[in-house]
C-alpha positions in Angstrom: 223.7 149.3 324.3 220.3 150.8 323.6 219.3 150.1 327.2 222.5 151.7 328.5 221.9 154.7 326.3 218.3 155.1 327.5 219.5 155.0 331.1 222.2 157.6 330.4 219.6 159.8 328.8 217.3 159.5 331.8 220.2 160.4 334.1 221.0 163.5 332.0 217.3 164.4 332.2 217.3 164.1 336.0 220.4 166.3 336.3 218.7 168.8 334.0 215.7 168.9 336.3 218.0 169.8 339.2 219.8 172.5 337.2 216.5 174.2 336.3 215.5 174.5 340.0 215.5 178.1 341.4 218.7 178.7 343.3 216.9 178.8 346.7 215.5 175.3 346.2 218.7 173.9 344.6 220.9 174.9 347.5 218.3 173.9 350.0 218.4 170.4 348.4 222.2 170.3 348.5 222.2 171.4 352.2 219.8 168.5 353.1 222.0 165.8 351.5 225.5 167.3 351.4 225.6 169.8 354.2 226.4 173.5 354.0 227.5 174.7 350.5 230.6 176.7 350.5 231.5 179.3 348.0 232.8 179.3 345.4 230.6 176.5 344.1 229.9 174.6 340.9 226.4 173.3 340.4 227.5 170.4 338.1 230.1 169.3 340.7 227.4 169.5 343.5 225.1 167.3 341.4 227.9 164.8 340.8 228.4 164.7 344.6 224.7 164.1 345.1 224.8 161.4 342.5 227.6 159.7 344.3 225.6 159.8 347.6 222.6 158.2 345.9 224.7 155.5 344.3 225.8 154.1 347.6 224.3 150.8 348.5 223.5 152.0 352.0 221.6 155.0 350.6 219.6 152.9 348.2 218.8 150.4 351.0 217.6 153.2 353.3 215.4 154.7 350.5 213.7 151.3 349.9 213.4 150.5 353.6 211.4 153.7 354.2 208.9 153.2 351.4 205.3 152.7 352.5 202.7 150.6 350.8 200.9 153.8 349.6 204.1 155.3 348.2 204.9 152.1 346.3 201.4 152.1 344.9 202.0 155.6 343.5 205.4 154.7 342.2 203.9 151.6 340.5 201.4 153.9 338.7 204.1 156.3 337.6 206.0 153.3 336.1 202.9 151.9 334.4 201.6 155.2 332.8 202.9 156.3 329.4 203.1 159.9 330.4 202.6 160.0 334.1 201.3 163.3 335.4 199.8 164.6 338.7 196.4 164.9 336.9 196.5 161.2 335.9 197.5 160.1 339.3 194.8 162.1 340.9 192.2 160.3 338.8 193.8 156.9 339.2 193.6 157.2 343.0 190.5 159.2 343.3 188.9 156.6 345.6 192.1 156.0 347.6 193.5 159.4 348.4 192.3 163.0 348.7 193.9 165.4 346.4 195.7 167.0 349.3 197.1 163.7 350.5 198.3 162.7 347.1 199.8 166.1 346.5 201.8 166.0 349.7 202.9 162.5 349.0 204.3 163.5 345.6 206.1 166.5 347.1 207.6 164.3 349.7 208.7 161.7 347.1 210.4 164.5 345.1 212.1 165.9 348.2 213.4 162.4 348.9 214.8 162.3 345.3 212.7 159.2 344.5 210.8 160.9 341.7 211.4 164.1 339.7 209.5 166.4 337.3 210.3 166.9 333.7 208.6 169.4 331.3 207.8 168.3 327.8 205.7 170.5 325.4 204.5 172.7 328.3 203.3 169.5 330.1 204.9 168.3 333.4 205.5 164.6 333.8 206.8 162.5 336.8 209.5 159.9 336.5 211.5 157.6 338.8 215.0 158.7 339.6 217.2 156.6 337.3 219.8 156.3 340.0 217.3 154.6 342.4 215.0 152.9 339.9 216.9 149.6 339.8 216.6 149.3 343.6 212.9 150.2 343.7 211.8 148.0 340.8 211.6 144.8 342.8 208.9 146.5 344.9 206.9 147.6 341.9 204.3 145.2 340.4 201.0 145.7 338.6 199.4 143.4 341.2 199.8 146.1 343.8 197.7 148.4 341.6 195.3 145.7 340.5 195.0 143.2 343.3 192.7 140.3 343.0 189.8 140.4 345.5 190.3 136.6 345.9 186.6 136.1 346.1 184.6 133.2 344.8 182.9 134.1 341.5 179.1 133.6 341.4 177.5 131.4 338.8 177.6 133.5 335.6 174.1 134.8 334.8 172.7 134.9 331.3 174.1 138.0 329.6 171.6 140.7 329.0 172.8 141.2 325.5 172.3 137.8 323.8 171.6 136.4 320.3 168.0 136.0 321.4 167.7 139.6 322.5 169.3 140.9 319.3 167.0 138.7 317.1 164.0 139.9 319.0 164.9 143.5 318.5 165.5 142.8 314.8 162.0 141.3 314.6 160.5 144.2 316.5 162.0 146.9 314.3 161.4 144.9 311.1 157.7 144.5 311.7 156.7 147.7 313.5 156.2 150.5 310.9 155.6 153.6 313.0 157.8 153.7 316.1 160.0 156.8 316.0 159.8 160.6 315.6 161.7 162.6 313.0 164.6 163.0 315.5 164.9 159.3 316.0 163.4 159.2 319.5 160.9 156.4 320.1 157.2 157.4 320.1 155.2 156.9 323.3 153.2 154.1 321.7 156.4 152.4 320.7 157.8 152.7 324.2 154.7 151.1 325.7 154.8 148.3 323.2 158.6 147.8 323.7 158.1 147.6 327.4 155.3 145.1 327.0 157.2 142.8 324.6 160.5 143.0 326.7 158.9 143.2 330.2 160.8 140.1 331.3 164.1 142.1 331.2 162.9 144.4 334.0 164.9 147.2 332.4 163.2 149.0 329.5 165.9 151.7 329.6 168.6 149.0 329.0 166.6 147.7 326.0 166.4 151.2 324.6 170.1 151.6 325.1 170.7 148.5 323.0 168.5 150.0 320.3 170.5 153.2 320.5 173.7 151.2 320.1 172.3 149.4 317.1 171.6 152.7 315.5 175.1 153.9 316.2 176.5 150.8 314.6 174.3 151.4 311.6 172.6 148.1 312.1 169.3 150.1 312.3 168.7 153.0 309.9 165.9 155.5 310.4 163.6 155.8 307.4 160.8 158.2 308.1 159.0 156.8 311.2 160.8 153.4 311.0 164.0 151.9 312.3 164.9 149.6 309.4 167.4 146.7 310.0 170.2 146.8 307.5 170.3 143.2 306.5 173.8 143.1 305.1 175.3 144.8 308.1 173.5 142.4 310.4 174.9 139.4 308.5 178.4 140.8 308.9 177.7 141.5 312.6 176.5 137.9 313.1 179.8 136.6 312.0 181.4 138.0 315.2 181.6 136.0 318.4 179.0 136.7 321.0 181.6 138.4 323.2 182.6 140.7 320.4 179.0 141.5 319.6 178.4 142.5 323.3 181.6 144.5 323.3 180.6 146.4 320.2 177.2 147.2 321.6 178.7 148.2 324.9 180.8 150.9 323.2 178.1 152.0 320.8 175.7 152.5 323.7 178.1 155.2 324.9 178.0 157.2 321.7 178.6 157.3 317.9 182.3 156.9 317.0 184.3 156.7 313.8 184.9 153.1 312.7 188.5 153.2 313.8 187.7 154.5 317.3 184.8 152.1 317.6 187.2 149.2 317.0 189.7 150.7 319.5 187.2 151.0 322.2 185.8 147.6 321.5 189.3 146.2 321.9 189.4 148.1 325.2 186.3 146.3 326.5 187.8 142.9 325.5 191.1 143.8 327.3 189.2 144.8 330.4 187.5 141.4 330.5 190.8 139.6 329.9 192.5 141.6 332.7 189.9 140.9 335.5 191.3 137.9 337.5 189.2 134.8 338.5 189.0 136.3 342.0 187.5 139.5 340.7 188.3 143.2 341.3 187.2 145.7 343.9 185.5 148.8 342.4 188.7 150.9 342.9 190.8 148.2 341.2 188.4 147.9 338.3 188.4 151.7 337.8 192.2 151.7 337.8 192.3 148.8 335.4 190.0 150.6 333.0 192.0 153.9 333.2 195.3 152.1 332.6 194.0 150.0 329.7 192.3 153.1 328.3 195.8 154.6 327.8 197.5 151.4 326.7 194.7 150.4 324.2 193.6 153.7 322.8 196.3 156.3 323.7 193.7 158.3 325.7 193.5 158.7 329.4 190.1 159.7 330.7 190.3 162.7 333.1 187.4 163.0 335.5 187.7 166.8 335.5 187.1 167.0 331.7 184.0 168.5 330.2 183.0 165.0 329.1 182.9 163.8 332.7 181.0 166.9 334.0 178.5 166.7 331.2 177.7 163.0 331.8 174.5 162.4 329.9 172.3 159.4 329.5 174.2 158.3 326.4 177.5 160.0 327.1 178.1 160.8 323.4 181.3 162.3 322.2 183.0 162.6 318.8 186.3 161.1 320.0 186.7 160.2 323.6 184.5 157.7 325.3 182.9 158.2 328.7 184.7 155.6 330.8 182.1 155.7 333.6 179.3 155.0 331.2 181.3 152.2 329.6 181.8 150.5 332.9 178.1 150.9 333.8 177.1 149.4 330.4 179.5 146.5 330.8 177.7 145.7 334.1 174.2 146.4 332.7 174.7 144.3 329.6 176.2 141.3 331.5 179.8 141.4 330.5 180.7 142.1 334.2 178.9 140.6 337.1 178.9 142.3 340.6 178.5 140.4 343.9 179.2 142.0 347.3 181.1 144.9 345.7 183.4 142.5 343.8 183.4 142.6 340.0 183.9 139.5 337.9 184.3 139.0 334.1 181.5 137.1 332.5 183.4 135.3 329.7 180.8 132.6 329.1 179.0 132.3 325.8 175.4 131.1 325.4 175.1 127.3 325.5 175.2 125.7 322.1 171.9 125.1 320.4 170.6 121.6 320.6 167.9 120.0 318.6 164.3 121.3 318.6 165.3 124.8 319.6 162.2 126.1 317.8 158.8 124.6 318.7 156.1 125.4 316.1 152.6 125.4 317.8 149.3 124.6 316.1 148.1 128.2 316.6 151.0 129.5 314.5 152.9 130.7 317.5 156.5 129.6 317.8 158.6 129.0 321.0 162.3 129.8 320.7 164.8 128.4 323.2 168.1 130.1 323.9 171.4 129.1 322.4 170.8 129.6 318.7 173.5 131.7 317.0 172.5 135.1 315.7 173.3 134.2 312.1 170.6 131.4 312.3 168.0 133.7 314.0 168.2 136.6 311.5 166.2 134.7 308.7 163.5 133.8 311.2 163.2 137.4 312.5 162.2 138.6 309.0 158.9 136.7 308.9 158.3 135.9 312.6 157.0 138.8 314.8 158.2 138.9 318.4 155.3 138.7 320.8 157.1 138.2 324.2 160.9 138.1 324.8 162.2 136.0 327.7 164.6 133.2 328.3 162.1 131.3 326.2 160.8 133.7 323.6 157.5 133.6 321.8 157.0 134.7 318.1 154.0 134.7 315.8 153.7 133.8 312.2 150.8 135.6 310.5 149.7 137.2 307.2 151.1 140.6 308.2 154.5 139.3 309.3 154.8 137.3 306.0 153.8 140.3 304.0 156.8 142.2 305.6 159.0 139.4 304.5 157.6 139.4 301.0 158.2 143.1 300.8 161.9 142.4 301.5 162.1 140.0 298.6 161.7 136.8 300.7 159.6 134.1 298.9 157.2 131.7 300.4 159.5 128.9 299.5 162.4 130.5 301.5 160.1 130.8 304.5 159.1 127.2 304.4 162.7 126.0 303.9 163.9 128.1 306.8 161.2 126.8 309.2 161.8 123.2 308.0 165.4 123.6 309.0 164.4 124.1 312.6 161.7 121.5 312.7 162.4 117.8 312.9 158.9 116.8 311.8 158.3 119.4 309.1 155.6 121.9 308.8 151.9 121.0 309.2 149.8 121.1 306.0 147.7 123.9 307.4 150.8 126.1 307.9 152.1 125.2 304.4 148.8 126.1 302.9 148.6 129.4 304.8 152.1 130.6 303.8 151.5 129.8 300.1 148.0 131.3 300.2 149.4 134.5 301.7 152.1 134.7 299.0 149.4 134.2 296.3 147.3 136.9 297.9 150.4 139.2 298.1 151.1 138.7 294.4 147.5 139.2 293.3 147.6 142.9 293.8 150.8 144.9 294.2 151.6 148.5 294.6 154.8 149.7 293.0 156.7 152.9 293.4 159.4 153.9 290.8 160.0 154.6 287.2 158.5 152.7 284.3 160.5 152.0 281.2 158.6 151.4 278.0 160.5 150.1 275.0 159.7 148.8 271.5 159.5 145.1 270.7 163.0 145.0 269.1 164.5 146.6 272.2 162.5 144.4 274.7 164.5 141.3 273.8 167.7 143.2 274.4 166.5 144.4 277.8 165.4 140.9 278.9 168.5 139.1 277.8 171.2 141.6 278.8 173.0 140.9 282.1 173.9 144.6 282.4 170.2 145.4 282.8 169.3 142.6 285.2 169.8 144.6 288.4 167.8 147.6 287.0 164.6 145.7 286.4 162.4 145.4 289.5 159.7 143.4 287.6 158.2 143.1 284.1 154.7 144.7 284.1 153.8 143.7 280.5 155.4 143.2 277.1 157.9 146.0 276.7 157.0 147.6 280.0 159.3 147.3 283.0 159.4 148.7 286.5 162.9 150.1 287.1 164.7 149.9 290.4 165.5 153.6 290.2 164.6 156.5 292.5 164.5 160.2 291.8 167.8 161.1 293.5 170.1 160.0 290.7 170.2 160.4 286.9 168.3 157.5 285.5 169.0 158.6 281.9 172.7 158.5 282.6 172.4 155.0 284.1 170.6 153.7 281.1 173.0 155.3 278.6 176.0 153.8 280.4 174.4 150.4 280.0 174.3 150.8 276.2 170.7 152.1 275.9 170.3 155.5 274.1 167.6 157.0 276.3 167.0 160.7 276.9 165.0 161.8 279.9 165.3 163.0 283.4 165.1 160.8 286.5 167.2 160.7 289.6 168.8 157.8 291.5 168.6 154.2 291.4 168.5 152.4 294.7 171.6 150.3 294.9 172.6 147.9 297.6 176.0 149.0 298.8 178.1 146.2 300.1 178.4 146.6 303.9 181.9 146.8 305.4 182.6 143.9 307.7 183.0 144.5 311.5 186.6 144.0 312.6 187.0 140.8 314.4 188.9 141.7 317.6 190.7 139.7 320.3 192.0 140.8 323.7 195.8 141.4 323.8 198.0 138.8 325.2 200.1 139.7 328.3 198.3 143.0 328.8 200.4 144.0 331.7 203.9 142.7 330.9 205.5 144.1 334.1 203.6 141.7 336.3 205.4 138.8 338.1 204.7 136.3 340.8 207.3 137.7 343.2 206.9 141.2 344.8 209.4 142.5 347.3 207.5 143.2 350.5 207.7 146.5 352.2 209.6 146.9 355.5 207.3 146.6 358.4 206.4 149.5 360.7 208.7 148.2 363.4 211.7 148.4 361.1 210.8 152.0 360.1 210.2 153.0 363.7 213.6 151.6 364.7 215.3 153.6 361.9 213.5 156.8 363.0 214.4 156.1 366.6 218.1 155.6 365.9 218.3 158.8 363.9 216.4 160.7 366.6 218.7 159.4 369.3 221.7 160.4 367.2 220.3 163.8 366.9 219.9 164.2 370.6 223.6 163.7 371.0 224.4 166.7 368.8 225.1 170.1 370.3 222.6 172.0 368.1 220.2 174.8 368.8 216.5 174.0 369.4 215.6 175.5 366.0 218.3 173.3 364.3 217.1 170.2 366.1 213.5 171.0 365.2 214.4 171.4 361.5 216.5 168.2 361.4 213.8 166.2 363.3 211.3 167.4 360.7 213.6 166.0 358.0 213.7 162.7 359.8 210.0 162.5 359.9 209.8 163.4 356.2 212.3 160.5 355.5 214.8 162.7 353.7 217.5 161.9 356.3 219.0 158.5 355.1 222.2 158.6 357.1 223.5 160.1 360.4 226.0 162.1 358.2 223.1 164.3 357.1 222.5 165.5 360.7 224.3 168.8 360.3 223.1 171.8 362.2 224.5 174.4 359.7 222.3 172.9 356.9 219.1 174.1 358.6 217.5 177.3 357.4 214.4 177.8 359.6 211.3 179.3 358.0 207.8 179.4 359.5 205.2 177.8 357.2 202.3 177.3 359.5 200.1 179.3 361.8 196.8 178.6 363.6 194.5 179.2 366.5 194.2 182.8 367.6 197.4 183.9 365.9 195.6 186.1 363.3 198.8 188.0 362.3 200.7 184.8 361.9 198.0 183.3 359.6 198.0 186.5 357.5 201.8 186.4 357.3 201.7 182.8 356.0 199.0 183.7 353.4 201.0 186.7 352.2 204.2 184.7 351.9 202.3 182.0 349.9 200.9 184.6 347.6 204.3 186.3 346.9 206.1 182.9 346.5 203.4 181.3 344.3 203.0 178.5 346.9 199.9 176.6 347.6 198.2 176.9 351.0 196.2 174.4 353.1 193.3 175.8 355.1 191.7 173.8 357.9 188.2 174.6 359.2 185.7 173.2 361.7 187.9 171.1 363.9 189.9 169.6 361.0 186.8 168.3 359.3 187.2 170.5 356.2 190.6 170.8 354.5 191.0 173.1 351.5 194.0 173.1 349.2 194.6 175.8 346.6 196.7 178.5 345.0 196.2 182.0 346.4 195.2 184.7 343.9 194.6 187.7 346.1 194.2 188.8 349.8 191.8 191.5 350.8 192.1 192.8 354.3 188.9 193.8 356.1 188.1 195.0 359.6 188.8 192.1 361.9 189.5 189.6 359.1 191.3 189.0 355.8 189.7 187.3 352.8 191.9 185.1 350.5 190.8 184.2 347.0 192.0 180.7 346.1 192.0 178.6 343.0 190.9 175.4 344.7 192.4 172.0 343.7 191.5 169.8 342.0 188.4 171.6 340.7 190.3 174.7 339.6 187.4 176.9 340.9 188.0 180.4 342.3 186.6 180.6 345.8 187.0 183.2 348.7 187.9 182.0 352.2 188.2 183.8 355.6 191.8 183.7 357.0 190.7 184.7 360.5 188.1 181.9 360.8 190.6 179.2 359.7 191.7 176.8 362.4 195.1 176.7 360.7 196.8 177.8 357.5 199.9 176.1 356.1 202.1 177.1 353.1 203.0 174.3 350.8 205.9 175.3 348.5 205.2 174.5 344.9 208.6 172.8 344.6 210.1 169.5 345.8 210.2 170.7 349.4 208.0 170.5 352.4 209.0 171.7 355.9 206.9 169.4 358.1 206.0 165.7 357.8 204.6 162.7 359.6 205.5 159.1 359.8 203.6 157.0 357.3 
């Protein structure tokens, strides 16, 4: 019953769209399909007669038989989109049709009653005619919009963003102390060093994009001239699958987004990968796929004429809407999508599982790391191993300085030894063991502290040392009754101590506390992303069948005793596919109106332009032997000696430009309704 109710509502909406037509257009429509309208008339009754005509099986069969592949492509898009509009269709088919071609096709589909316009909240949407939809649906399938290229996928390359790369960047930022300016941009010295360490990638810009993404994900935090890895966030990030990690980084490289939007866009990336067939997509199919999934996954539909598109920057940042073009580029750049011969394939492979002896410890304290080790296992290594050279096989170095960085982070010599032993089947050499322990002893022999010192009496000292509520406040014990507090100047230290049961009066601000990092949402691609797809698609009628239909109607027209103007008008309707039955060949239904002028007919061209201006109709201007076609809405006409200048708001750019009417090869008025006076076979 709900389905019947929805269809009834759609029929009422379609009828309402007819009622709202201006009288001229309404009666022109009725004359085309029902013949001359006689007075007195009733609009509701005329609409019912038109509905009866469309419900005939012969009418529905003729409508479907005359559909072209391009028209079915557009109808499929209208059915797939949540709120189908002319703007969305223009973007979806930007690489398939010119704006003028798509605009004329939509006008023609309206005139043939296959689609109709409906206004909602001052926006105009396009829908399939509910009386014809059931007959058209067998021709509609998502595979028409997103056809497989049926190509052979190349061997999937190693993804640019890998566990090895992320660990190397973690090590780089952890051990390099002076790499960025106050605004977060890398210093020249750091750029040179980064290029040297990651030279094997051949793309220093891509490496910097990954760093930019890590900052946007809060995996790296700027602290003065450093980019400090946030250990807890990295641990949470490492729990994700490699595909999820890459998807998050792909999105974050496009800009900084709120956590909810970051998750939505990451889901979008995973859905794109899931939607690409084994045979790959052409570029246009990939673009369509992204735009459709953008709307399905996030509720947004990226319009190429938006400010975001026009202001495409290196990073494409935005507060809410992602730059779809930048997203596709980064999916290719970071290895989620592979391109070969203009065909795009999804790279769904993960790194090969780590085997034994993935880490080779050399006598000179350099370490060779093979690919395939999960990020969660690499993070502990990156804290005390300094990246020297990143490649498929990466080289790290263990030295006094790298260990001191680890000791600063609270990592003990024992932890370093245990971590390395976990990767070594033979254990560490005595020399390396001695060096690590010696560096730790040296580190502890002289230490520089920064913070607040608490001095207490002997009777309070035992309370401080045995109370669990004070354990996290004590950085270290300096002497009997003297403690270094883990408190900074940005928070009330006195208040903290008082809340812990210690009556202390003084002023100090903020204890540095470790805030538990929120986990990254684990995301999966949706199942059955495009539910309207099926194996069977009704094929279009071939050109021979269409030509036969046109020929039979044309021959029938020749038998009629009509004037030349009437025959010309009816022949134009046949070409535009609005004549579905010989019954529609009525001479009295034709109202001739000139809509086109060209060549040396200057007065005719001016007349067409003035009529378009007064009727708020678009015009099509053709210059330079048909090589330049301009479509737009006239704003004004200024007559000059020997010429007339027309100011147009050009589609789809919406720019105001002036054009010479006299120099145009031809000018055609295109009514801004569902009608068009001339057409061609397609």
